A tleap script that builds the chain and sets N, CA, C and O, in Angstrom:
source leaprc.protein.ff14SB
mol = sequence {
  NMET THR ARG PRO ALA PRO ALA ARG ILE ALA
  GLU MET LEU THR VAL ASP GLU PHE CYS ALA
  GLU LEU LYS ILE SER LYS ASP THR PHE TYR
  HIE TRP ARG LYS VAL GLY SER ALA PRO ILE
  CYS HIE ARG LEU PRO ASN GLY GLU LEU ARG
  ILE ASP GLN THR ASP ARG LYS ALA TRP LEU
  ALA LYS LEU ARG ASP VAL CALA
}
set mol.1.N position { 132.905 79.955 68.752 }
set mol.1.CA position { 132.625 81.187 69.478 }
set mol.1.C position { 131.700 80.854 70.637 }
set mol.1.O position { 130.690 80.172 70.466 }
set mol.2.N position { 132.055 81.339 71.809 }
set mol.2.CA position { 131.198 81.134 72.974 }
set mol.2.C position { 130.201 82.277 73.062 }
set mol.2.O position { 130.505 83.419 72.717 }
set mol.3.N position { 129.024 81.951 73.524 }
set mol.3.CA position { 127.983 82.969 73.670 }
set mol.3.C position { 128.013 83.529 75.077 }
set mol.3.O position { 128.193 82.782 76.039 }
set mol.4.N position { 127.838 84.854 75.212 }
set mol.4.CA position { 127.850 85.444 76.548 }
set mol.4.C position { 126.618 85.025 77.335 }
set mol.4.O position { 125.556 84.783 76.760 }
set mol.5.N position { 126.762 84.942 78.643 }
set mol.5.CA position { 125.638 84.639 79.526 }
set mol.5.C position { 124.634 85.786 79.456 }
set mol.5.O position { 125.031 86.930 79.233 }
set mol.6.N position { 123.338 85.507 79.641 }
set mol.6.CA position { 122.326 86.568 79.555 }
set mol.6.C position { 122.616 87.768 80.457 }
set mol.6.O position { 122.352 88.904 80.065 }
set mol.7.N position { 123.146 87.540 81.639 }
set mol.7.CA position { 123.440 88.659 82.539 }
set mol.7.C position { 124.519 89.561 81.951 }
set mol.7.O position { 124.514 90.770 82.183 }
set mol.8.N position { 125.437 88.982 81.195 }
set mol.8.CA position { 126.511 89.763 80.596 }
set mol.8.C position { 126.027 90.602 79.422 }
set mol.8.O position { 126.623 91.637 79.123 }
set mol.9.N position { 124.963 90.182 78.752 }
set mol.9.CA position { 124.463 90.922 77.593 }
set mol.9.C position { 124.090 92.346 77.995 }
set mol.9.O position { 124.275 93.278 77.212 }
set mol.10.N position { 123.573 92.523 79.196 }
set mol.10.CA position { 123.202 93.856 79.670 }
set mol.10.C position { 124.427 94.762 79.799 }
set mol.10.O position { 124.293 95.985 79.765 }
set mol.11.N position { 125.611 94.180 79.947 }
set mol.11.CA position { 126.846 94.958 80.077 }
set mol.11.C position { 127.495 95.242 78.726 }
set mol.11.O position { 128.565 95.849 78.670 }
set mol.12.N position { 126.867 94.812 77.649 }
set mol.12.CA position { 127.439 94.964 76.322 }
set mol.12.C position { 126.812 96.155 75.603 }
set mol.12.O position { 125.659 96.512 75.843 }
set mol.13.N position { 127.598 96.758 74.717 }
set mol.13.CA position { 127.125 97.891 73.935 }
set mol.13.C position { 126.546 97.420 72.616 }
set mol.13.O position { 127.053 96.477 72.009 }
set mol.14.N position { 125.484 98.076 72.175 }
set mol.14.CA position { 125.005 97.848 70.826 }
set mol.14.C position { 125.941 98.594 69.878 }
set mol.14.O position { 126.754 99.410 70.313 }
set mol.15.N position { 125.824 98.314 68.595 }
set mol.15.CA position { 126.630 99.034 67.605 }
set mol.15.C position { 126.297 100.530 67.668 }
set mol.15.O position { 127.196 101.369 67.602 }
set mol.16.N position { 125.022 100.861 67.795 }
set mol.16.CA position { 124.636 102.280 67.888 }
set mol.16.C position { 125.267 102.956 69.100 }
set mol.16.O position { 125.766 104.075 68.993 }
set mol.17.N position { 125.250 102.288 70.250 }
set mol.17.CA position { 125.843 102.863 71.466 }
set mol.17.C position { 127.348 103.032 71.313 }
set mol.17.O position { 127.907 104.056 71.705 }
set mol.18.N position { 128.002 102.024 70.741 }
set mol.18.CA position { 129.446 102.091 70.523 }
set mol.18.C position { 129.796 103.258 69.596 }
set mol.18.O position { 130.715 104.029 69.873 }
set mol.19.N position { 129.056 103.375 68.501 }
set mol.19.CA position { 129.320 104.450 67.541 }
set mol.19.C position { 129.065 105.825 68.156 }
set mol.19.O position { 129.825 106.765 67.923 }
set mol.20.N position { 128.008 105.937 68.931 }
set mol.20.CA position { 127.712 107.216 69.589 }
set mol.20.C position { 128.817 107.582 70.573 }
set mol.20.O position { 129.219 108.743 70.659 }
set mol.21.N position { 129.304 106.594 71.311 }
set mol.21.CA position { 130.366 106.840 72.285 }
set mol.21.C position { 131.638 107.351 71.612 }
set mol.21.O position { 132.298 108.256 72.123 }
set mol.22.N position { 131.975 106.769 70.468 }
set mol.22.CA position { 133.191 107.162 69.752 }
set mol.22.C position { 132.958 108.300 68.754 }
set mol.22.O position { 133.902 108.805 68.146 }
set mol.23.N position { 131.694 108.697 68.593 }
set mol.23.CA position { 131.314 109.751 67.643 }
set mol.23.C position { 131.771 109.390 66.234 }
set mol.23.O position { 132.399 110.189 65.539 }
set mol.24.N position { 131.434 108.147 65.826 }
set mol.24.CA position { 131.725 107.669 64.480 }
set mol.24.C position { 130.417 107.209 63.841 }
set mol.24.O position { 129.429 106.959 64.531 }
set mol.25.N position { 130.426 107.103 62.531 }
set mol.25.CA position { 129.245 106.601 61.841 }
set mol.25.C position { 129.231 105.076 61.873 }
set mol.25.O position { 130.257 104.436 62.104 }
set mol.26.N position { 128.059 104.513 61.641 }
set mol.26.CA position { 127.962 103.057 61.552 }
set mol.26.C position { 128.734 102.561 60.329 }
set mol.26.O position { 129.277 101.456 60.345 }
set mol.27.N position { 128.785 103.366 59.276 }
set mol.27.CA position { 129.579 102.991 58.100 }
set mol.27.C position { 131.046 102.817 58.475 }
set mol.27.O position { 131.701 101.880 58.019 }
set mol.28.N position { 131.559 103.720 59.305 }
set mol.28.CA position { 132.946 103.611 59.758 }
set mol.28.C position { 133.139 102.338 60.567 }
set mol.28.O position { 134.110 101.610 60.363 }
set mol.29.N position { 132.220 102.068 61.482 }
set mol.29.CA position { 132.314 100.862 62.295 }
set mol.29.C position { 132.354 99.620 61.414 }
set mol.29.O position { 133.211 98.757 61.608 }
set mol.30.N position { 131.442 99.514 60.449 }
set mol.30.CA position { 131.391 98.328 59.605 }
set mol.30.C position { 132.598 98.247 58.666 }
set mol.30.O position { 133.011 97.153 58.283 }
set mol.31.N position { 133.163 99.395 58.295 }
set mol.31.CA position { 134.413 99.376 57.527 }
set mol.31.C position { 135.536 98.810 58.390 }
set mol.31.O position { 136.318 97.977 57.931 }
set mol.32.N position { 135.615 99.262 59.637 }
set mol.32.CA position { 136.629 98.726 60.554 }
set mol.32.C position { 136.477 97.219 60.702 }
set mol.32.O position { 137.476 96.500 60.726 }
set mol.33.N position { 135.241 96.728 60.802 }
set mol.33.CA position { 135.009 95.273 60.890 }
set mol.33.C position { 135.500 94.571 59.636 }
set mol.33.O position { 136.118 93.508 59.706 }
set mol.34.N position { 135.221 95.171 58.493 }
set mol.34.CA position { 135.619 94.572 57.210 }
set mol.34.C position { 137.130 94.442 57.096 }
set mol.34.O position { 137.632 93.438 56.590 }
set mol.35.N position { 137.861 95.455 57.565 }
set mol.35.CA position { 139.321 95.436 57.442 }
set mol.35.C position { 140.006 94.836 58.672 }
set mol.35.O position { 141.234 94.776 58.728 }
set mol.36.N position { 139.220 94.393 59.658 }
set mol.36.CA position { 139.772 93.713 60.825 }
set mol.36.C position { 140.334 94.608 61.909 }
set mol.36.O position { 141.164 94.167 62.703 }
set mol.37.N position { 139.895 95.870 61.957 }
set mol.37.CA position { 140.426 96.763 62.993 }
set mol.37.C position { 139.394 97.172 64.043 }
set mol.37.O position { 139.680 98.024 64.884 }
set mol.38.N position { 138.210 96.583 64.008 }
set mol.38.CA position { 137.168 96.870 65.007 }
set mol.38.C position { 137.395 96.003 66.244 }
set mol.38.O position { 138.121 95.011 66.179 }
set mol.39.N position { 136.780 96.368 67.365 }
set mol.39.CA position { 136.894 95.509 68.546 }
set mol.39.C position { 136.161 94.187 68.325 }
set mol.39.O position { 135.345 94.064 67.411 }
set mol.40.N position { 136.457 93.218 69.159 }
set mol.40.CA position { 135.783 91.926 69.106 }
set mol.40.C position { 134.293 92.137 69.321 }
set mol.40.O position { 133.887 92.891 70.205 }
set mol.41.N position { 133.487 91.473 68.516 }
set mol.41.CA position { 132.036 91.571 68.622 }
set mol.41.C position { 131.442 90.194 68.878 }
set mol.41.O position { 132.018 89.173 68.503 }
set mol.42.N position { 130.305 90.184 69.511 }
set mol.42.CA position { 129.543 88.960 69.745 }
set mol.42.C position { 128.258 89.074 68.938 }
set mol.42.O position { 127.574 90.095 68.996 }
set mol.43.N position { 127.930 88.032 68.189 }
set mol.43.CA position { 126.679 88.019 67.430 }
set mol.43.C position { 125.636 87.263 68.247 }
set mol.43.O position { 125.819 86.090 68.574 }
set mol.44.N position { 124.551 87.943 68.570 }
set mol.44.CA position { 123.462 87.334 69.320 }
set mol.44.C position { 122.657 86.408 68.402 }
set mol.44.O position { 122.763 86.503 67.179 }
set mol.45.N position { 121.860 85.520 68.983 }
set mol.45.CA position { 121.057 84.613 68.158 }
set mol.45.C position { 120.133 85.331 67.164 }
set mol.45.O position { 119.779 84.765 66.131 }
set mol.46.N position { 119.743 86.573 67.472 }
set mol.46.CA position { 118.882 87.328 66.549 }
set mol.46.C position { 119.687 88.054 65.472 }
set mol.46.O position { 119.118 88.788 64.663 }
set mol.47.N position { 121.000 87.855 65.457 }
set mol.47.CA position { 121.863 88.445 64.437 }
set mol.47.C position { 122.475 89.781 64.811 }
set mol.47.O position { 123.365 90.264 64.111 }
set mol.48.N position { 122.018 90.391 65.900 }
set mol.48.CA position { 122.564 91.687 66.304 }
set mol.48.C position { 123.957 91.515 66.889 }
set mol.48.O position { 124.276 90.480 67.474 }
set mol.49.N position { 124.784 92.549 66.722 }
set mol.49.CA position { 126.135 92.548 67.272 }
set mol.49.C position { 126.161 93.299 68.594 }
set mol.49.O position { 125.416 94.258 68.792 }
set mol.50.N position { 127.020 92.856 69.488 }
set mol.50.CA position { 127.259 93.544 70.758 }
set mol.50.C position { 128.767 93.598 70.982 }
set mol.50.O position { 129.508 92.707 70.567 }
set mol.51.N position { 129.203 94.671 71.652 }
set mol.51.CA position { 130.605 94.832 72.011 }
set mol.51.C position { 130.684 94.809 73.534 }
set mol.51.O position { 130.092 95.646 74.216 }
set mol.52.N position { 131.418 93.846 74.044 }
set mol.52.CA position { 131.587 93.714 75.491 }
set mol.52.C position { 132.435 94.878 75.992 }
set mol.52.O position { 133.392 95.285 75.333 }
set mol.53.N position { 132.083 95.410 77.157 }
set mol.53.CA position { 132.829 96.537 77.741 }
set mol.53.C position { 134.306 96.187 77.921 }
set mol.53.O position { 135.174 97.029 77.690 }
set mol.54.N position { 134.593 94.961 78.328 }
set mol.54.CA position { 135.981 94.537 78.527 }
set mol.54.C position { 136.742 94.556 77.206 }
set mol.54.O position { 137.881 95.020 77.146 }
set mol.55.N position { 136.106 94.048 76.143 }
set mol.55.CA position { 136.740 94.054 74.820 }
set mol.55.C position { 136.935 95.473 74.308 }
set mol.55.O position { 137.952 95.774 73.683 }
set mol.56.N position { 135.964 96.348 74.570 }
set mol.56.CA position { 136.085 97.755 74.161 }
set mol.56.C position { 137.269 98.422 74.845 }
set mol.56.O position { 138.043 99.140 74.211 }
set mol.57.N position { 137.403 98.176 76.146 }
set mol.57.CA position { 138.519 98.777 76.893 }
set mol.57.C position { 139.860 98.254 76.393 }
set mol.57.O position { 140.807 99.027 76.243 }
set mol.58.N position { 139.952 96.954 76.135 }
set mol.58.CA position { 141.203 96.362 75.626 }
set mol.58.C position { 141.532 96.916 74.245 }
set mol.58.O position { 142.692 97.208 73.951 }
set mol.59.N position { 140.522 97.059 73.402 }
set mol.59.CA position { 140.708 97.591 72.058 }
set mol.59.C position { 141.215 99.031 72.120 }
set mol.59.O position { 142.147 99.394 71.403 }
set mol.60.N position { 140.605 99.845 72.972 }
set mol.60.CA position { 141.051 101.233 73.121 }
set mol.60.C position { 142.465 101.303 73.679 }
set mol.60.O position { 143.252 102.145 73.247 }
set mol.61.N position { 142.805 100.441 74.626 }
set mol.61.CA position { 144.151 100.435 75.193 }
set mol.61.C position { 145.179 100.070 74.123 }
set mol.61.O position { 146.273 100.633 74.086 }
set mol.62.N position { 144.822 99.132 73.261 }
set mol.62.CA position { 145.728 98.742 72.175 }
set mol.62.C position { 145.964 99.906 71.232 }
set mol.62.O position { 147.082 100.091 70.751 }
set mol.63.N position { 144.939 100.691 70.959 }
set mol.63.CA position { 145.096 101.857 70.103 }
set mol.63.C position { 145.985 102.906 70.751 }
set mol.63.O position { 146.767 103.570 70.071 }
set mol.64.N position { 145.867 103.054 72.055 }
set mol.64.CA position { 146.702 104.025 72.779 }
set mol.64.C position { 148.171 103.665 72.637 }
set mol.64.O position { 149.013 104.552 72.496 }
set mol.65.N position { 148.492 102.379 72.673 }
set mol.65.CA position { 149.881 101.937 72.546 }
set mol.65.C position { 150.453 102.264 71.173 }
set mol.65.O position { 151.647 102.537 71.045 }
set mol.66.N position { 149.607 102.238 70.148 }
set mol.66.CA position { 150.058 102.496 68.782 }
set mol.66.C position { 150.295 103.974 68.546 }
set mol.66.O position { 151.217 104.351 67.822 }
set mol.67.N position { 149.479 104.803 69.145 }
set mol.67.CA position { 149.533 106.238 68.872 }
set mol.67.C position { 150.793 106.886 69.400 }
set mol.67.O position { 150.978 108.093 69.245 }
savepdb mol mol.pdb
quit
């Protein structure tokens, strides 16, 4: 796994921001991760997860195709 450049981290969403945007609980997000249906996440050196805006957009577009 490649680590994002520091400048890119500012463009990434935290799990809380992602969940707030989609109006879902963190439990739902972590369930999606467990079953493999969440967007790609990056784990920072401190263990926190971030979702890149590009990955979020691609993930949402993929869902649109399924619906």
